[in-house]
C-alpha positions in Angstrom: 94.9 -91.2 -46.8 97.4 -89.3 -48.9 98.1 -85.6 -48.1 96.7 -84.5 -51.5 93.4 -86.3 -50.8 93.1 -84.6 -47.4 93.9 -81.2 -49.1 91.2 -81.8 -51.7 88.7 -82.8 -49.0 89.4 -79.7 -47.0 89.1 -77.4 -50.1 85.8 -79.1 -51.0 84.4 -78.5 -47.5 85.4 -74.8 -47.7 83.8 -74.4 -51.1 80.6 -76.0 -49.8 80.5 -73.7 -46.8 80.8 -70.6 -49.0 78.2 -72.0 -51.5 75.7 -72.7 -48.7 76.0 -69.1 -47.5 75.4 -67.8 -51.0 72.4 -70.1 -51.4 71.0 -68.9 -48.1 71.3 -65.2 -49.2 69.7 -66.0 -52.6 66.9 -67.9 -50.9 66.3 -64.9 -48.5 66.2 -62.5 -51.5 63.5 -64.6 -53.1 61.4 -65.3 -50.0 61.8 -62.4 -47.6 60.2 -58.9 -48.1 62.1 -56.1 -49.8 61.7 -52.4 -49.1 63.2 -49.0 -49.9 64.7 -47.1 -47.0 65.7 -43.5 -46.9 69.4 -43.3 -46.0 72.3 -41.1 -45.5 76.0 -41.7 -46.0 77.8 -42.6 -42.8 81.5 -42.3 -43.0 83.1 -44.1 -40.1 86.7 -43.3 -39.2 88.2 -46.6 -40.4 91.8 -46.9 -41.5 90.9 -49.5 -44.1 88.8 -48.2 -47.0 87.3 -50.2 -49.9 84.9 -49.5 -52.7 81.8 -49.4 -50.7 79.4 -46.9 -49.3 78.5 -47.1 -45.6 74.8 -46.2 -45.1 72.5 -45.6 -42.1 68.9 -46.1 -42.8 65.8 -44.3 -41.4 62.6 -46.0 -40.4 59.1 -45.0 -39.5 58.5 -44.8 -35.7 55.1 -46.1 -34.8 55.1 -43.9 -31.7 53.7 -40.4 -31.7 55.9 -37.4 -30.7 54.0 -37.3 -27.4 54.8 -40.9 -26.6 58.4 -40.4 -27.5 58.6 -37.3 -25.3 56.9 -39.2 -22.4 59.4 -42.1 -22.6 62.6 -40.2 -23.4 61.9 -36.8 -22.0 65.0 -36.7 -19.8 67.3 -37.7 -22.6 65.6 -35.2 -24.9 66.2 -32.4 -22.4 70.0 -33.1 -22.2 72.0 -30.2 -23.6 74.4 -31.1 -26.4 73.0 -34.5 -27.1 71.9 -35.1 -30.7 71.0 -38.8 -30.2 68.6 -40.3 -27.7 66.1 -43.0 -27.1 68.1 -46.1 -27.9 66.0 -49.3 -28.1 66.2 -52.9 -29.3 64.0 -54.4 -31.9 63.5 -55.6 -35.5 62.3 -54.4 -38.8 58.8 -55.3 -40.1 56.7 -54.3 -43.1 53.4 -52.5 -42.2 51.2 -51.8 -45.2 54.3 -52.1 -47.5 56.3 -49.6 -45.4 59.3 -50.7 -43.2 58.9 -49.8 -39.6 60.7 -50.6 -36.3 59.1 -53.1 -33.9 60.6 -52.6 -30.5 61.5 -55.3 -27.9 60.7 -54.8 -24.2 64.1 -56.2 -23.1 67.0 -54.1 -21.8 69.1 -52.1 -24.2 72.4 -53.7 -23.1 71.1 -57.2 -24.0 69.9 -56.7 -27.6 69.7 -59.9 -29.6 68.7 -58.3 -32.9 69.0 -54.6 -33.9 69.5 -51.4 -32.1 67.6 -48.2 -33.0 68.4 -44.6 -32.0 66.6 -41.4 -32.4 68.4 -38.3 -33.8 67.4 -34.7 -33.7 67.5 -32.9 -37.0 66.3 -29.3 -36.7 62.9 -29.5 -35.1 62.4 -33.1 -36.2 63.2 -36.5 -34.6 64.3 -39.3 -36.9 64.6 -43.0 -36.1 67.6 -44.7 -37.4 69.1 -48.2 -37.4 72.3 -47.9 -35.3 74.2 -50.5 -37.3 75.4 -49.1 -40.7 74.9 -51.3 -43.8 77.6 -51.6 -46.5 76.8 -51.3 -50.2 79.7 -52.4 -52.4 80.2 -50.5 -55.7 82.4 -51.1 -58.7 85.9 -49.6 -59.0 84.8 -47.5 -61.9 81.4 -46.3 -60.4 80.9 -42.7 -59.5 80.3 -42.0 -55.8 76.5 -42.3 -55.5 76.3 -40.3 -52.3 77.2 -36.9 -53.9 73.7 -35.6 -54.7 72.3 -32.2 -55.6 70.7 -30.3 -52.8 67.2 -31.6 -52.0 67.7 -35.0 -53.6 67.5 -38.0 -51.2 69.5 -41.3 -51.3 67.4 -44.5 -50.9 68.5 -48.1 -50.6 66.5 -51.2 -51.6 67.1 -54.0 -49.2 66.0 -57.5 -48.3 64.6 -57.6 -44.8 65.9 -60.9 -43.1 64.1 -62.4 -40.1 67.0 -61.4 -37.9 69.9 -58.9 -38.4 70.3 -55.8 -40.5 68.8 -55.3 -43.9 70.9 -56.6 -46.9 71.3 -53.9 -49.6 70.3 -54.7 -53.2 70.3 -51.4 -55.1 70.6 -47.7 -54.5 68.1 -45.1 -55.8 67.5 -41.4 -55.8 64.3 -39.5 -55.0 64.5 -36.1 -56.8 63.3 -33.1 -54.8 59.6 -32.7 -55.2 59.0 -36.2 -56.7 57.6 -39.3 -55.2 59.2 -42.0 -57.3 62.6 -43.5 -56.6 64.8 -43.9 -59.6 67.3 -46.8 -59.2 70.9 -45.9 -59.9 73.0 -47.8 -62.5 76.3 -48.3 -60.8 77.9 -50.8 -63.3 
């Protein structure tokens, strides 16, 4: 076999691998559920920056505040700790709303997602520990600088395993219930 034939064969295999990944993502977007998540900008300290927004999403916790206090009371009492109650699990839709479904396994052996609770004022919020990246155009305005009271939301595909895959960003204006998708083109 000539070297040029081998090179073409290797290039064709690489193109097929990339196309199969793209086909899987498109298939998931068509067949898997989609949901809006409330989110906040998460700015990691990375030396390499790109035109993306790193987001941490919030979910509904199926447990009552009493159940959370019973399970994580010692962590909640710790002075100076803003985060507590780390658990493994996955994301499911319940009545059209995304929620965390927790595993019973140990936290150091998560095979899917990690969730953590965070104290904000007198409230506890459940967050996905792994940030998700939303890539934006070079000419797009930063969608995370919002007026006070407005909330940033992200529409995602929820895969069987792994973090949600972002599709679009939206804003919920203060006092409104509807989410308005942003045009970032």
